[in-house]
C-alpha positions in Angstrom: -30.1 -19.3 40.6 -30.1 -16.7 37.8 -26.8 -15.6 36.5 -25.4 -12.4 35.2 -22.1 -14.0 34.1 -21.5 -13.5 30.4 -21.8 -16.5 28.3 -18.6 -18.0 27.0 -18.5 -17.7 23.2 -19.2 -19.2 20.7 -22.7 -19.9 22.1 -25.6 -21.8 20.7 -29.3 -21.0 21.4 -32.0 -23.6 20.8 -35.8 -23.2 21.0 -38.3 -26.0 20.6 -41.2 -24.5 22.6 -43.1 -23.1 19.5 -44.7 -20.6 21.8 -46.1 -18.4 19.0 -47.1 -21.4 16.8 -44.9 -20.1 13.9 -42.1 -22.6 13.7 -41.3 -25.8 15.6 -37.6 -25.2 16.1 -35.1 -22.3 15.7 -31.4 -22.0 16.4 -29.0 -19.1 16.8 -25.2 -18.8 17.2 -23.5 -15.9 18.9 -19.9 -15.1 18.4 -17.8 -12.0 18.9 -18.9 -10.9 15.5 -22.7 -11.0 16.3 -25.7 -13.4 16.2 -26.7 -15.7 13.3 -30.3 -17.1 13.5 -31.7 -20.0 11.6 -35.5 -20.3 11.3 -37.4 -22.7 9.0 -39.3 -21.4 6.1 -43.0 -20.8 6.7 -44.9 -24.1 6.7 -41.8 -26.2 7.3 -41.1 -27.9 10.6 -37.3 -27.8 10.3 -34.8 -30.2 11.6 -33.0 -29.1 14.7 -29.7 -30.7 13.9 -29.7 -29.3 10.4 -30.6 -25.8 11.6 -27.8 -26.0 14.2 -25.3 -27.0 11.5 -26.4 -24.2 9.2 -26.2 -21.6 12.0 -22.7 -22.8 12.9 -21.6 -22.8 9.3 -22.9 -19.2 8.7 -21.2 -18.1 11.9 -17.9 -19.6 10.7 -17.5 -22.1 13.6 -17.6 -25.9 14.1 -20.0 -27.4 16.6 -17.0 -28.6 18.6 -16.1 -25.0 19.2 -19.3 -24.2 21.2 -18.6 -23.1 24.8 -22.2 -22.5 25.9 -25.8 -23.6 25.0 -28.9 -21.6 25.9 -32.4 -23.1 25.7 -35.9 -22.2 26.8 -37.5 -25.0 28.8 -41.2 -24.3 28.2 -44.0 -24.4 28.7 -44.7 -25.2 25.1 -44.8 -28.0 22.6 -44.4 -31.4 24.3 -42.5 -32.9 21.3 -40.5 -29.8 20.5 -39.3 -29.3 24.0 -38.4 -32.9 24.5 -36.4 -32.9 21.3 -34.6 -29.6 22.0 -33.8 -30.6 25.6 -32.5 -34.0 24.6 -30.4 -32.4 21.8 -28.9 -29.8 24.2 -28.3 -32.4 26.9 -26.5 -34.7 24.5 -24.3 -31.8 23.2 -23.4 -30.8 26.7 -22.6 -34.3 27.8 -20.4 -35.3 24.9 -19.0 -32.0 23.6 -18.6 -30.1 26.9 -20.3 -26.7 26.5 -22.1 -25.3 29.6 -25.9 -25.3 29.6 -28.0 -22.3 30.5 -31.8 -22.2 30.6 -34.7 -19.8 30.9 -38.5 -20.4 30.9 -40.5 -19.6 27.7 -42.8 -17.2 29.4 -39.9 -14.9 30.3 -38.5 -15.4 26.7 -41.8 -14.1 25.3 -41.6 -11.0 27.5 -38.0 -10.3 26.4 -39.0 -10.7 22.7 -41.9 -8.3 23.2 -39.6 -5.7 24.8 -37.1 -6.1 22.0 -39.8 -5.1 19.6 -41.4 -2.4 21.7 -39.1 -1.0 24.5 -42.0 1.2 25.7 -43.6 -1.9 27.3 -40.9 -1.6 30.0 -43.0 1.0 31.8 -45.5 -1.6 33.1 -45.8 -5.2 34.2 -45.8 -7.7 31.4 -48.0 -10.8 31.8 -47.4 -13.7 29.4 -50.1 -16.3 28.9 -50.3 -19.6 27.1 -53.2 -21.9 26.8 -52.9 -24.8 29.3 -56.1 -26.5 27.9 -59.0 -27.8 29.9 -59.8 -24.3 31.3 -56.2 -23.6 32.5 -53.5 -21.1 31.6 -49.8 -20.9 32.0 -48.8 -17.5 33.5 -45.6 -15.5 34.0 -45.4 -11.9 35.4 -42.4 -9.8 34.6 -41.1 -6.3 34.8 -38.0 -4.5 33.6 -35.9 -3.3 36.5 -33.8 -0.2 36.7 -31.0 -2.0 35.0 -31.2 -4.4 32.1 -32.7 -7.4 34.0 -36.2 -8.6 33.3 -37.4 -9.4 36.8 -39.6 -12.4 37.3 -42.3 -11.3 39.7 -43.9 -14.7 39.9 -42.4 -18.1 39.0 -44.0 -19.7 35.9 -47.2 -21.4 37.0 -50.4 -23.1 35.8 -53.7 -22.0 37.1 -57.5 -22.1 36.3 -58.3 -19.4 33.8 -61.0 -18.0 36.0 -58.4 -17.1 38.6 -56.6 -14.7 36.2 -58.4 -11.6 37.4 -56.8 -12.0 40.8 -53.4 -11.5 39.1 -54.2 -8.4 37.1 -53.4 -4.8 37.9 -54.3 -1.6 36.1 -52.0 -0.8 33.1 -50.7 -4.4 32.9 -49.7 -5.5 29.4 -50.9 -9.0 28.7 -49.2 -11.1 25.9 -51.8 -13.7 25.0 -51.9 -16.7 22.8 -54.6 -16.5 20.1 -56.7 -19.5 21.2 -57.6 -17.9 24.5 -57.6 -14.2 23.6 -61.4 -13.9 23.3 -61.7 -15.2 26.9 -58.9 -12.9 28.3 -60.0 -9.6 26.8 -63.1 -9.1 29.0 -61.0 -9.8 32.1 -58.3 -7.3 30.9 -60.9 -4.7 30.2 -62.3 -5.0 33.7 -58.8 -4.6 35.2 -57.9 -1.7 32.8 -55.1 -3.8 31.3 -54.3 -4.2 27.6 -54.0 -7.4 25.6 -51.4 -7.8 22.8 -50.7 -10.8 20.5 -47.7 -12.9 21.3 -44.6 -11.5 19.5 -42.5 -13.5 17.1 -40.3 -15.6 19.3 -37.1 -17.4 18.1 -33.8 -18.7 19.5 -32.0 -15.4 18.8 -34.0 -13.8 21.6 -32.3 -16.3 24.1 -29.3 -14.0 23.9 -31.2 -11.0 25.2 -29.2 -9.6 28.1 -32.4 -9.0 30.1 -33.1 -12.7 30.6 -32.3 -14.4 33.9 -30.4 -17.7 33.1 -29.9 -20.7 35.2 -27.3 -23.4 35.0 -29.1 -26.7 35.7 -27.9 -30.1 36.7 -28.0 -32.1 33.4 -29.0 -35.2 35.3 -32.3 -33.8 36.5 -33.0 -31.1 33.9 -36.5 -31.5 32.4 -38.7 -29.2 30.3 -42.0 -27.6 31.4 -44.6 -29.2 29.2 -47.7 -27.3 28.1 -49.9 -30.1 29.4 -47.5 -31.5 32.0 -46.5 -30.8 35.6 -44.0 -28.1 36.5 -40.5 -29.3 37.5 -38.5 -27.3 40.0 
């Protein structure tokens, strides 16, 4: 179930999905004083443990002080998600913070809204390339409050079924590899296509996101090429 309960601070956010293909990992720490984000330099993969240590140091806390961890579970990079999920699970098991998760498709929508609040007037459809003629799709819309409602659960489907999901005035956030195939479908539906926004761990603290508190024993990521896990 999604939760509106405020995160206990200090909180750590981890992202290994690499949804926008800009950086393999990013981290952020939120304290009462604000949010500190660590992103590798362009062209560098970055080490998740080192990025976490840097973010904690800049925030003026020790890793043992963390009370909550937030992570996006995919879809996205197979290796990145596995590393981030394992890292988060280990911290929660041995250090005791509580784990919260959201899916990467919703995170992309939240990042886009943070950059352009006018997108809240219409549905936001986030698309990632699922390879072999398939896509990963999420449909979201901002509600009257702050919450970013998930109109459909994240799912994988054949690309040629996308027109059945589109409505007039939809905003489609699309990964570059499939944009040329999406644009004719969007034009026919009178929807607009935008590039994926920059997405990093700091966006995981966006108050519009619906977060879940999973069972650590069964929590698994949603891989770009893999099966979805309930």
